[in-house]
Each structure stands twice: as C-alpha cells, then as structure tokens.
LOPA-407700 format. One record per atom (N, C-alpha, C, CB): x negated, y negated, z; residue in one letter; atom name; residue number from 1. Coordinates in steps of 0.2 Angstrom, whole numbers, plus 5000, padded with zeros to 4 digits. Atoms other than C-alpha are relative to their C-alpha. Glycine has a CB too. Layout:
% residues N
X,Y,Z,A,CA,NUM
...
This chain:
% residues 110
4995,4995,5001,M,N,1
4769,4678,5340,M,CA,1
5002,5000,4993,M,C,1
5006,4997,5004,M,CB,1
4998,5000,5007,T,N,2
4772,4673,5322,T,CA,2
4995,5005,4997,T,C,2
4999,4993,4997,T,CB,2
5005,4995,5004,A,N,3
4756,4683,5317,A,CA,3
5002,5007,5001,A,C,3
4993,4999,5003,A,CB,3
4998,4994,4999,I,N,4
4763,4698,5325,I,CA,4
5006,5002,4996,I,C,4
5002,5001,5008,I,CB,4
4994,4999,5004,F,N,5
4780,4696,5316,F,CA,5
4998,5001,4993,F,C,5
5005,4994,5001,F,CB,5
5002,4999,5007,E,N,6
4771,4694,5300,E,CA,6
4996,5007,4999,E,C,6
4994,4994,4998,E,CB,6
5004,4993,5001,E,N,7
4760,4710,5303,E,CA,7
5006,5005,5000,E,C,7
4996,5001,5006,E,CB,7
4994,4996,5000,I,N,8
4777,4719,5307,I,CA,8
5003,5000,4993,I,C,8
5005,4999,5006,I,CB,8
4997,5001,5006,R,N,9
4784,4713,5291,R,CA,9
4996,5003,4994,R,C,9
5001,4993,4998,R,CB,9
5004,4996,5005,R,N,10
4769,4719,5281,R,CA,10
5000,5007,5001,R,C,10
4992,4997,5001,R,CB,10
4999,4993,4999,L,N,11
4770,4736,5289,L,CA,11
5006,5003,4997,L,C,11
4999,5001,5008,L,CB,11
4994,4998,5002,E,N,12
4788,4737,5285,E,CA,12
5000,5000,4992,E,C,12
5006,4996,5003,E,CB,12
5000,5000,5007,A,N,13
4785,4732,5267,A,CA,13
4996,5006,4997,A,C,13
4997,4993,4998,A,CB,13
5004,4994,5002,A,N,14
4771,4745,5266,A,CA,14
5004,5007,5000,A,C,14
4994,5000,5004,A,CB,14
4996,4994,4999,R,N,15
4783,4758,5273,R,CA,15
5005,5001,4994,R,C,15
5003,5000,5006,R,CB,15
4995,5000,5005,K,N,16
4797,4753,5260,K,CA,16
4997,5002,4993,K,C,16
5003,4994,5000,K,CB,16
5003,4999,5006,K,N,17
4785,4754,5246,K,CA,17
4997,5007,4999,K,C,17
4994,4995,4998,K,CB,17
5002,4993,5000,G,N,18
4779,4771,5251,G,CA,18
4992,5001,5001,G,C,18
5001,5004,4994,G,CB,18
5007,5000,4999,W,N,19
4761,4766,5255,W,CA,19
4998,5004,5007,W,C,19
4997,4993,5000,W,CB,19
5001,4996,4994,I,N,20
4763,4773,5273,I,CA,20
5006,5004,5002,I,C,20
4998,4995,5006,I,CB,20
4995,4996,4998,S,N,21
4774,4786,5281,S,CA,21
5004,4996,5006,S,C,21
4998,5007,5001,S,CB,21
4996,5003,4994,A,N,22
4788,4782,5294,A,CA,22
4996,5001,5006,A,C,22
5007,5003,5000,A,CB,22
5003,4999,4994,S,N,23
4778,4790,5307,S,CA,23
4993,4996,5001,S,C,23
4997,5008,5001,S,CB,23
5006,5005,5000,E,N,24
4762,4780,5303,E,CA,24
5003,4993,5001,E,C,24
4996,5000,4993,E,CB,24
4997,5007,4999,Y,N,25
4773,4764,5303,Y,CA,25
5002,5000,5007,Y,C,25
5007,4999,4996,Y,CB,25
4998,5000,4993,A,N,26
4780,4769,5320,A,CA,26
4994,4999,5005,A,C,26
5004,5006,5002,A,CB,26
5006,5000,4996,V,N,27
4763,4772,5327,V,CA,27
4996,4993,5000,V,C,27
4995,5005,4998,V,CB,27
5003,5006,5001,A,N,28
4756,4756,5320,A,CA,28
5004,4994,5003,A,C,28
4999,4998,4992,A,CB,28
4995,5005,4997,K,N,29
4771,4745,5326,K,CA,29
4999,5001,5007,K,C,29
5007,5001,4997,K,CB,29
5001,4999,4993,G,N,30
4769,4753,5343,G,CA,30
4994,4997,5003,G,C,30
5001,5007,5002,G,CB,30
5006,5003,4998,R,N,31
4751,4749,5344,R,CA,31
5000,4992,5000,R,C,31
4994,5002,4996,R,CB,31
5000,5007,5001,L,N,32
4754,4731,5338,L,CA,32
5004,4997,5006,L,C,32
5003,4998,4994,L,CB,32
4996,5002,4995,L,N,33
4768,4729,5351,L,CA,33
4997,5001,5007,L,C,33
5007,5003,5000,L,CB,33
5004,4999,4994,E,N,34
4757,4736,5365,E,CA,34
4995,4994,5002,E,C,34
4997,5006,5000,E,CB,34
5005,5006,4998,T,N,35
4745,4721,5363,T,CA,35
5004,4994,5002,T,C,35
4997,4998,4993,T,CB,35
4996,5006,4998,V,N,36
4759,4709,5367,V,CA,36
5002,5001,5007,V,C,36
5006,4998,4995,V,CB,36
4998,5000,4993,E,N,37
4763,4706,5386,E,CA,37
5008,4999,5000,E,C,37
4997,4996,5004,E,CB,37
4992,5001,4999,D,N,38
4782,4709,5390,D,CA,38
5003,5000,4993,D,C,38
5001,4995,5004,D,CB,38
4996,5001,5006,A,N,39
4787,4712,5372,A,CA,39
5007,5003,5000,A,C,39
4996,5004,4994,A,CB,39
4994,4997,5000,T,N,40
4805,4715,5370,T,CA,40
5003,5001,4993,T,C,40
5005,4995,5004,T,CB,40
4997,4999,5006,V,N,41
4813,4723,5355,V,CA,41
5007,5000,5000,V,C,41
4997,5007,4997,V,CB,41
4993,5000,4999,L,N,42
4831,4719,5353,L,CA,42
5003,5004,4994,L,C,42
5003,4992,4999,L,CB,42
4996,4996,5005,P,N,43
4844,4730,5344,P,CA,43
5002,4995,4994,P,C,43
5005,5004,5003,P,CB,43
4997,5004,5005,P,N,44
4850,4724,5327,P,CA,44
5007,4996,5002,P,C,44
5001,5004,4994,P,CB,44
4994,5003,4998,F,N,45
4864,4711,5328,F,CA,45
5006,5003,4997,F,C,45
4999,4992,4998,F,CB,45
4994,4998,5003,Q,N,46
4881,4717,5326,Q,CA,46
5006,4995,5002,Q,C,46
5002,5007,5003,Q,CB,46
4995,5005,5000,A,N,47
4896,4706,5323,A,CA,47
5005,5003,5005,A,C,47
5003,4998,4994,A,CB,47
4994,4998,4996,A,N,48
4910,4706,5336,A,CA,48
5006,5002,4996,A,C,48
5001,4995,5005,A,CB,48
4994,4998,5004,P,N,49
4925,4716,5331,P,CA,49
5005,4994,5000,P,C,49
5003,5006,5003,P,CB,49
4995,5005,5000,Q,N,50
4939,4705,5325,Q,CA,50
5006,5001,5005,Q,C,50
5003,4999,4993,Q,CB,50
4995,5000,4996,R,N,51
4953,4701,5337,R,CA,51
5007,5002,4997,R,C,51
5001,4994,5005,R,CB,51
4994,4999,5003,R,N,52
4970,4708,5334,R,CA,52
5005,4994,5001,R,C,52
5003,5007,5003,R,CB,52
4995,5005,4999,A,N,53
4984,4696,5330,A,CA,53
5006,5002,5004,A,C,53
5002,4998,4993,A,CB,53
4994,4999,4995,V,N,54
4998,4695,5343,V,CA,54
5006,4999,4996,V,C,54
4999,4996,5006,V,CB,54
4993,5001,5003,S,N,55
5015,4698,5336,S,CA,55
5004,4995,5003,S,C,55
5003,5007,4999,S,CB,55
4995,5005,4997,S,N,56
5027,4684,5339,S,CA,56
5006,5003,5001,S,C,56
5001,4994,4995,S,CB,56
4994,4996,4998,D,N,57
5041,4697,5340,D,CA,57
5000,5002,5007,D,C,57
5001,5005,4995,D,CB,57
5000,4997,4993,A,N,58
5035,4703,5357,A,CA,58
5002,4994,5005,A,C,58
4993,5003,5001,A,CB,58
4999,5005,4995,P,N,59
5041,4694,5372,P,CA,59
4994,4998,5004,P,C,59
5005,5003,5006,P,CB,59
5006,5002,4997,G,N,60
5029,4683,5381,G,CA,60
4999,5002,5007,G,C,60
5000,4992,5000,G,CB,60
5001,4998,4993,P,N,61
5023,4685,5399,P,CA,61
5006,4998,5004,P,C,61
4994,4997,5003,P,CB,61
4994,5002,4996,W,N,62
5038,4676,5406,W,CA,62
5006,5004,4998,W,C,62
5002,4992,4999,W,CB,62
4994,4996,5003,G,N,63
5050,4686,5395,G,CA,63
4999,5007,5003,G,C,63
5000,5001,4993,G,CB,63
5001,4994,4997,L,N,64
5042,4702,5402,L,CA,64
5001,5000,5007,L,C,64
4993,5002,4999,L,CB,64
4999,5001,4993,M,N,65
5043,4696,5420,M,CA,65
5008,5000,5001,M,C,65
4997,4994,5003,M,CB,65
4993,5000,5000,L,N,66
5062,4692,5417,L,CA,66
5003,5007,4999,L,C,66
5003,4995,4995,L,CB,66
4997,4993,5002,I,N,67
5065,4709,5409,I,CA,67
4999,5005,5006,I,C,67
4997,5003,4994,I,CB,67
5002,4995,4994,G,N,68
5056,4718,5424,G,CA,68
5005,4998,5006,G,C,68
4993,4999,5002,G,CB,68
4996,5002,4994,L,N,69
5066,4708,5437,L,CA,69
5008,5002,4999,L,C,69
5000,4992,5001,L,CB,69
4993,4998,5002,L,N,70
5083,4711,5428,L,CA,70
5000,5008,5001,L,C,70
5002,4998,4993,L,CB,70
5000,4992,4999,G,N,71
5078,4730,5427,G,CA,71
5000,5002,5007,G,C,71
4994,5003,4996,G,CB,71
5000,4999,4993,A,N,72
5074,4730,5445,A,CA,72
5007,4999,5004,A,C,72
4994,4996,5004,A,CB,72
4994,5001,4997,G,N,73
5090,4722,5450,G,CA,73
5006,5005,4998,G,C,73
5003,4993,4997,G,CB,73
4995,4995,5002,V,N,74
5101,4734,5439,V,CA,74
4998,5007,5003,V,C,74
4999,5001,4992,V,CB,74
5002,4994,4997,L,N,75
5091,4749,5446,L,CA,75
5002,5000,5008,L,C,75
4993,5002,4999,L,CB,75
4998,5000,4993,T,N,76
5094,4743,5464,T,CA,76
5007,5000,5001,T,C,76
4997,4993,5003,T,CB,76
4992,5000,4999,F,N,77
5113,4740,5461,F,CA,77
5002,5008,4999,F,C,77
5003,4996,4995,F,CB,77
4998,4993,5001,I,N,78
5114,4758,5453,I,CA,78
4998,5005,5006,I,C,78
4997,5002,4993,I,CB,78
5002,4996,4994,A,N,79
5104,4766,5467,A,CA,79
5004,4999,5006,A,C,79
4992,4999,5001,A,CB,79
4996,5002,4994,G,N,80
5114,4757,5480,G,CA,80
5007,5003,4999,G,C,80
5001,4992,5000,G,CB,80
4994,4996,5001,Q,N,81
5130,4764,5472,Q,CA,81
4999,5007,5002,Q,C,81
5003,4998,4993,Q,CB,81
5001,4993,4999,V,N,82
5123,4781,5472,V,CA,82
4998,5002,5007,V,C,82
4994,5003,4995,V,CB,82
5002,4999,4993,I,N,83
5115,4781,5489,I,CA,83
5005,4998,5005,I,C,83
4993,4997,5002,I,CB,83
4995,5002,4995,G,N,84
5128,4771,5498,G,CA,84
4997,4994,5004,G,C,84
5003,5005,5004,G,CB,84
5004,5005,4996,D,N,85
5115,4759,5506,D,CA,85
4996,4995,4996,D,C,85
4996,5003,5006,D,CB,85
5003,5005,5004,L,N,86
5109,4743,5497,L,CA,86
4993,4999,5002,L,C,86
5004,4994,4999,L,CB,86
5007,5002,4997,S,N,87
5094,4740,5508,S,CA,87
4995,5006,4999,S,C,87
5000,4999,5008,S,CB,87
5005,4994,5001,I,N,88
5087,4758,5506,I,CA,88
4999,5000,4992,I,C,88
5004,5007,5002,I,CB,88
5001,5000,5007,A,N,89
5090,4757,5487,A,CA,89
4995,4994,4998,A,C,89
5007,4998,4996,A,CB,89
5005,5005,5001,F,N,90
5080,4740,5487,F,CA,90
4993,5003,5001,F,C,90
5002,4994,5004,F,CB,90
5006,4998,4998,T,N,91
5066,4748,5496,T,CA,91
4997,5005,4995,T,C,91
5000,5003,5007,T,CB,91
5002,4995,5005,L,N,92
5066,4763,5484,L,CA,92
4997,4997,4994,L,C,92
5005,5005,4999,L,CB,92
5001,5003,5006,V,N,93
5066,4752,5469,V,CA,93
4994,4996,5000,V,C,93
5006,4996,4997,V,CB,93
5006,5004,4999,A,N,94
5053,4740,5476,A,CA,94
4993,5005,5000,A,C,94
5000,4996,5006,A,CB,94
5006,4995,5000,S,N,95
5041,4755,5479,S,CA,95
4998,5003,4994,S,C,95
5002,5006,5005,S,CB,95
5002,4998,5007,V,N,96
5043,4762,5462,V,CA,96
4997,4995,4996,V,C,96
5007,5003,4997,V,CB,96
5003,5005,5004,F,N,97
5040,4746,5454,F,CA,97
4993,4998,5002,F,C,97
5004,4993,5000,F,CB,97
5007,5001,4997,A,N,98
5024,4743,5465,A,CA,98
4996,5005,4997,A,C,98
5000,5000,5008,A,CB,98
5004,4995,5002,A,N,99
5018,4760,5460,A,CA,99
4998,4999,4992,A,C,99
5003,5007,5001,A,CB,99
5001,5002,5007,I,N,100
5020,4755,5441,I,CA,100
4995,4995,4999,I,C,100
5007,4999,4997,I,CB,100
5005,5006,5001,V,N,101
5011,4739,5443,V,CA,101
4993,5002,5002,V,C,101
5002,4994,5005,V,CB,101
5006,4997,4998,I,N,102
4997,4748,5452,I,CA,102
4997,5004,4995,I,C,102
5000,5003,5007,I,CB,102
5003,4995,5005,A,N,103
4995,4761,5439,A,CA,103
4998,4996,4994,A,C,103
5006,5005,4998,A,CB,103
5002,5004,5006,A,N,104
4995,4747,5425,A,CA,104
4994,4997,5002,A,C,104
5006,4995,4999,A,CB,104
5006,5003,4999,F,N,105
4981,4738,5434,F,CA,105
4994,5005,5000,F,C,105
5000,4996,5007,F,CB,105
5005,4995,5000,R,N,106
4971,4754,5436,R,CA,106
4998,5001,4993,R,C,106
5002,5006,5004,R,CB,106
5001,4999,5007,R,N,107
4973,4757,5418,R,CA,107
4996,4994,4996,R,C,107
5007,5001,4996,R,CB,107
5004,5005,5003,L,N,108
4967,4740,5413,L,CA,108
4993,5000,5003,L,C,108
5003,4993,5003,L,CB,108
5007,5000,4998,E,N,109
4951,4742,5424,E,CA,109
4996,5005,4996,E,C,109
5000,5002,5007,E,CB,109
5004,4995,5003,G,N,110
4946,4758,5416,G,CA,110
5001,5002,4993,G,C,110
5001,5007,5004,G,CB,110
C-alpha cells in the first residue's frame, strides 16, 4: 500500500510541476487505484465547526420549565375567568401547550 501512496505522491508532484496535465493525472491515478482491491478514497479531512458558547444569562432547563408552568397556570386562570369554567379552560390550555411542545420536537428533528 505504501508503494501506491508513493506513486500517487509522485504523480501529484508531477502535476504540480506541470510535467503532466490534470486529466493525465486523473487517468494515471484511476489506473493505479484500479489495481488495488477495494480501494477507498476518503474526502479531505475537515475540522468540526466550533460549538457556540451558551450564554449564562439565559435560564436553564429548570428555569424554562418553571416559566412554562407559571405561564400555563396564568393562562388557565385567565381563560377560566373568560369562559366561566376552570376545567374547560385547563383542557384548552393543556391542548395548546401540547401542540407547542409537539411543534418544538418536530422542529428539532428536521
């Protein structure tokens, strides 16, 4: 295998120096790789993108859950006052929040 890599390096050096054209290089490299059984040519290595830093100002997962529960409670109380029935208001608010959670999960998937 090392001999094949050396030959590919020689071909690439000849192409860079202008001794052979790019098409001649491709043909010679293709013929060389055909002689090897199950040769795999990997794409060039690319570094993984850097991860974004998380702002410490944003609430954590427990904070977001608490904000959501308080919001649901307030909306249930307001809807209960408007509709006149707290159980119907709770059902309505729970359905809306379930739809929001499902939409968020679908957005995460795709």
